[in-house]
C-alpha angles and dihedrals in degrees: 000000000000117000127194120206119188124193143159102074126131147128116308135168121247109279092028131119139236135179118215124200131198122191119198119202122217136041137306095034091152095064096059130086107234128206140189117222132184136199121198121197111286093005136101121259111264136194110240104171140007138184126197128220087262094053099256111148136206130188139194113246091243093066103026112131093015105061129052126196121204139161140213108203093188088062097038086235137135121196137202116201107199119195133172090024119200131200089251089063088070107121145106108278123214137177129216143138111275118223131179090260100038131290134335104226142036112276121258124224094270128217124261119236117190121183111193141131 
């Protein structure tokens, strides 16, 4: 069974940076599109960035130009480099494989990102 383990969150001041990591267990990681999602308190979980097996990326307007998604297929890992963080980026961040009807795997525990002075 595939497991997703997110890490790298923390407390950071506005304007700061963090790098999130997500390790996916199991085989054939390289063939899947991977996405980063976030869920702020009282809000629905939303997809903020995705990267295809070929390395094509897509970003939500709210984070475009500040966040960068990347992947290392040899390590079964997807990353989210977050720069110029804002208080509104505060959320629990998750990774998964986006599909037309939802996501492909069971959610991991996520990693908390808090942006506050």
